[in-house]
N, C-alpha and C positions, 0 to 999 in steps of 0.2 A: 780483194773482187769474190772472193767465194762467200765470206759475209758478205757482203750487200746482196751478190745474189739469195743467198739464205735470209735475210733481213725481208728484201722486195718477195722474194715466194711464201714468204708465213705473215705479209700485209695482206699479199691476195687474199692467203686462204681464208685469212680473220674478216676481210672485207666480205669473201661472198657466202660468210658465216652469215654476218649484219644485211645481207643486200633488201631483202625485203624489207627493212627501217630507211629513215631518211637516213640526212644525207650527214651525219655522225663522221667523226675519224677515229676508224678503229684500229688500235696499233696491236699487235702482239705484245702478249707482254714475258717478258725477260724471263728467265731464271731468275733464283731467288738472290744467286749471285752475283747479280746481275741488274744495272739500273736506267742503262744508254738503250734506245729504239727507234726506232721511225731508221727517215734518207732523206736527206734536204732534196730541192727541188727548184731550179733555173729555167725560169719564163724569159719570153719575151715580151716589149711591150707592142702589139702589133702598128703598123703605121700611121693604122687610118684612126685609130684612139683618143677619144674627147671622155673617159671615164677616170673617176677619180682614184686613190691608193684603195679607198673602202673598198671597190666595186675589186680588186683583185684578194685582199684583203678576206672577204664572203666567199669570194667563186675558191678558194681555197684553203677557208676555215682557219683562219689567223684573225687572228686583232691586230687593232693601226698601229700598238706597242709594237708585237710582235715583230710587221713590218718593219718599223721606223728603227727598232734595234737594228735588227739585218741588213736594211740598205741606208745607213747613213747617206742624209741630205738629201732621198729624192723628193720632189714638190708630194705635197700630200693633196693636194685640187684638181693636179694632173700628171701622171710620171709623165715624160719624156719619150714622145714616139720613138719605141728601135730601139730602147737600151732596157739591158741586164734587172731584173724583179728575183731575189734570191726568196725563195719558199723555207722557215724554215721550220722545216716537218720532224726534224732528227733532235731526240731533248732527253734529257735525263730523267728518270721517273725521282716526285717528292721525296724527303727524307718523310716517310709516313707509313702510319700502315697499306699496305696494299687492301683495302677494304673501302668500301663505302662508294662516298663522294672525299675526295679531299679538293678543297680549293686553294690558293696559290695566290695570294692578292699582290704580291710581287714580280709574279707572269700575267697575272689575270688571264690565269686558265682553271678550269675546271675537267678534275680528274676522277672516271666514275672506274668504279674496276666489277663487271657484272656478276653475282654469284656465277660458278659452274663453267665459266670458263676461262679461259685465258689470254684474256683480251682485254685490253682497257681506253674505254673513251676516252680523248681528251678535244674539251669545247675553250672558244676562245670566251671573255666576257667580260662584261663593264663592272667598275667596284665603286663606293663612297668616296665621293669629295676630301678635300681634306677639312678634318675640323668636324663632317660627318661620316668616318671613314667604316668601311665593312670588316666586322672583328676579325682578328686574329687571337691565333693561342684558345680557340675555344672547339670544343667539341659538344656538339648537339645531335638532334636526328629530324628525319621529315616529320613534321606530329602529322600533313594532310593536304594536300591537292586539290586544286582546286580549276575546275574548268571555268572560262568565261567570267575571271576577279572582278571587284571592281574596286575605285580607291574612292577614301572621303577622306580628303589632306587634310593635314595639323591644324590648330590655330596655332600655330607656330608661320607653321606656311602659308594659311592667310596674310597675319600680320608680313613677312617677308614681303609679299607680291604687294600689300596695300602702300606700304613705304614706295614703292618702284609705279602707284601709280597702277597696280594693275590691280585684276581678280579672277579668282578663283571659283570654282560653281562647285559647289557644295559636296557633291559626288559626281564622280567619272562614271557615267555607267557601264559594264560590258561591252568591249568592242573590239576590232581593230584601233581605234584612234585614243585606245585607257591607255595610259603610259606604261602600266605592267603588263601587259601585252595579254593575250589572249590565255595565258596558260601561268602556273602558277604552283610554287612546292615552298609550303610555309615551313618552316628550319626554328625550332624555338617557338616563344611565343609570340619574340615580335619582329623577326625578318624572315626576307624568302626570295626564294628563287625565280626568277619570274622573265617573260619575255619583254617589251620594248619595242614602239612605234618609230625608234629612233634609231636606226643601227649603224648609223655613227660613230654613236658614243660604245660599242665594243672594244675593248680594250683602252678605254679609257676610261679617269674618274671623274663621273656626272651624277652617279645616283646616290642617295640619303644613305646606304648604307646596307641595301639590299646588293644582286650580282644580277646583272640584267644579263637575254644573251637573244640571239637572234630568233625568228619565229618557228624556225624551219628544228632551231637546237633542244629551244626549251618545249616544243611538241614531243622530242624525241623521248627527254628526259619524263615528263609527263606518261608517254607513252610506259615506258621500262625502268623508272628506279621506285620500287613499290613506298606502300608508309612504313618507318622504322626503320629507311634505311641510315646507317651515320652516315653522319658530316660534319665534317672535320676543315677548322678554318686557320688556314699558318700564315707564315710569309718566309718567305724562302727568297730571296734575291741571285743567291748564292749556292747553285746546287754539285756534287761532287761526288765520283764516281771510282770506285778499282774492277773493270771488269775482269773475266775469268783469264785470259793471257796477260796481265799483268799489267795491260795499260790504263792511264790513268786521265779522265776526262772531266774539266768543269766547262760551266755551262754561266755567264751575268748577267744579270738581268739591273736594270736601271732601280738603286734603292728607291720605295718610294718616299716621295717628303712628307717628313713627319711637323716639321716649321713652315710658317709664312715666309719665312724669311726664304727657308730653301727651294717653296715655289717657285718664287719670281726669281731666284737665280739661276745663271745660266751658269755655273759653274757644277760640276754634277753631284750629284750627294753623295758623301762617304761611305764606305764601302765595310765595315765589321765582320769577317771572320770564324762562323761559328768553330767549335774544339772539334765536331766531325767533320768538317769541309778541311782546318789546318791542321790535323794530322792527313788527310788525305796527300797533302800537299808541299807536304815536310821529307815525301820520302826521297831518298837519296837519289832515286830517278828519277825527278821530277825536275825539268827545266827552267831555271826562274826566268829565265828571261821570257820565257813564253804565257806562265803568270803573268807578268808584269803585264807584257803587250795585252794579254785578256781581260787584264784588270782593265787598262785605257781605255778601249775599242767597247767592253760591251757588248756583243752582239748578241746576246739572247740565244746562241747557239752553240753545242757543245763542243769543246775546244781538247786534245788531247795534250800535253802537257807534258811528258816523258818521251817527245822524239825530239826531234836536233833543232835547232832553231831555228831553219830556215823556215819547218812546219810553223811556222807560232802564226798567228791570225793576223790578216795584212792594216794597217793603219789606215781608216779613212780616212780621205780624202773631203772637206764637206765647203764649197762653196763657198765664198766671201760674203757674195747675196742672198744664199739659199735662209727662205725663211719656213723655218722648222722651227721645231719646237719640241722638249724634253718628252721622251713617250710617258713619264708619267704628270703630266701635266697635260687638264686641257685644254682643248684646240680653241681662236680665236671664238668662235661660233660653234657650240652643238646643234645637232639636230632636232634636240624635244625641244630649244627655245627658238627654230627657225619656223618648228608647227606650231609655235605657240600651246604648247602644253610643255607642264612642269613636269619634271623627274619625279617618280614614289618616293615618299618619305619614310623615311623605318620613327617610329616613334619614342621607344625607348631600349634602352640594353638591354636583349637574354636574358632567360634566364638560365644559371650557371647549373650543372649537376653537383652535385656535392664535394667539396673536395677539389673543385678545380677554380684556377682563380678565374674572376670576369673578365672581361675586358672591356678594356675605359672608355667610358663613356662621352662621347661629344657633344662637347661645353656647350654649343647654343642645340642638343636635344632637351626636350620633356621629358620629364620623370617617369620611372614604372606604368602600364597603366592597365588596361584587365585585358587576358589572351588574344590573339587578333583572330581578328575574325574576315570575312571577303571585304567588308565596309570599315576595315582598321586602314594607317596609316604604312604598311609595308610596303 
């Protein structure tokens, strides 16, 4: 209880410190020997609510994947009035340096560590579709920023739309109807962190490789992240931590599909544990029953694994007729398609600093071209 009170108090202080900013979710940065931060919330859907799940996700700065993992079986289009929703605000920081921006594709979250503060800003993101994947295992920097970016679809995009009997403008001008939104942070040479005119895609695989954020979130980043900031891309569906009091936690997200077969299957994507996670979970104090249940549930929320068996996460009961999809899959109709606007496309794999292994280029993307500018396909 005392720990919860301290966490809430710390969060309140951090929020006050950033109160002049937009709606960014700011967490107190735990000490170096800890990675657990935040507290989960539980809300009740109002009796007269006609809102989709995206509305609640946006209100509490969550992506759809985060909400679906924490609330299995929930109706994406109309959550049941009077029912409970868990808002998964507690999390384990990624196993990565606490510097600049860290993008964890598996959990569809962006972490920003502002210099000179003991805080971390956590924002939900949309990432690349299967075959047009957002990079992983790549470290770069923010090369430049642009307010009012324009977007020029690539030749490949024009061909794809022509094959469906559709046409694309040669250039999408800056403005609210631009699929890149109102702000962009260009990273490496050919990728961008940018806004969107289709919020329904936050927490889903809907882009052509770029990282999407809601309008308020990209505006906050644009105003607060300086050019030259370090940006690291990772893919960590399983995070684990040993806390100062000896408690061991694991946070498990659904791994991203890597093949068309996995993407179309209703079976869960297999989980592979890293050596670092395995070491934490192999301790004699860990209750394997809790670990096994956490592996099955995949709630996307931290679970204490060296407690009693009755502390294990509750197995979800999903209605047999529930029309839900795995969080790592695109919903039947994404908002960009509904609006008649395509998603921004990345023209090629990014330039990689010397000594690093470049991410594999998606098979259907063209070869590297000149450095990106406001009229590139980022």
